[in-house]
N, C-alpha and C positions, 0 to 999 in steps of 0.2 A: 504495499502501500504505499502510496504517497502522492505528496501535492503535486510534484515536478521534477524535472531533472534538477534543479536547486533546492527545490524541498527537503525535508528529512525522508529517509527509508525506512520503513518496520519489515521486520522477516519475522512470520509466525508460520506453527503450523495448525494444520485441524482438518477433522475429520468430515468436515460438513462446512465447505468454502462458503457457500452462499447465506445460511445462515450467519455466519463469523463474519462476513463483509458488512451485512446488515447490523449487526452489533457495531462495528467500528462505526458507522456511520450513524447512528443515533445516539452515540455516546455510551454505549456499553461494553465497546468494546475493551481493549487494556489501557490504563490510566496512561500507558505513552502517547497511543494515538490521541485519546482524548487532548493530553498537552500539548502535541505538537502538530497535528491536524493532519490526518493521511487518507483521505477521501474517496482516493479513486486506487483499484487493483490496477496492477500496471505489469504484472507478471506473475505466473501461476506455475506451478511443475504437480504433475502427479505423481503419487507412487505407492506400488504395489502394497505397501504395511506401514504401517506407526513408525515403526523402528527405525524403517529407511529412510523417511519423513525427516522425522527427527535428526538424522545424522544428519543429514544434507544442510537442515536449516541450523545445525549450531555449523556446519564447514561455510555458507552462506553467510552469517554472522560475524563471522571472523575475519570477512575478508574485508581489502580495503574500500572505501566509496567506489573508487575506479573502477576496480573488477564489479562489482555490483552494478553500476552505471554500462556498463558494455555488455552484463549480461542482460539486463532488461533493453537496451537500444538493440540488440540482435536478434530478438522477438517480439520487439512493439516499438520500432522505431518512433512511431509520432505519439509515443504516449498515451494511446488510448485509454478509455477503463475500460478494462474487460470482464466487467460483472455480468454486462448481458451475454457474453460469450459463453460463461459459464452457467447461467443459468438455461441455455439452451440445450 
């Protein structure tokens, strides 16, 4: 989740992406998102199991900001909100 390329980036894991995005948008998600304003879903990965997803979350959280930006731009160069894609 992010407000844009120059804003705060939030990395998280969930088993219910649509519900989690709605929580963030309604101010019921993480305190971090509430404080920093991360209204758009700009990157998403699907994983077979929760253990794999948590490993990947920890990996990406440890990355430098530029690496995260490259990852987002590779899959979503326009920084579109991917929420509607997730719902489909």
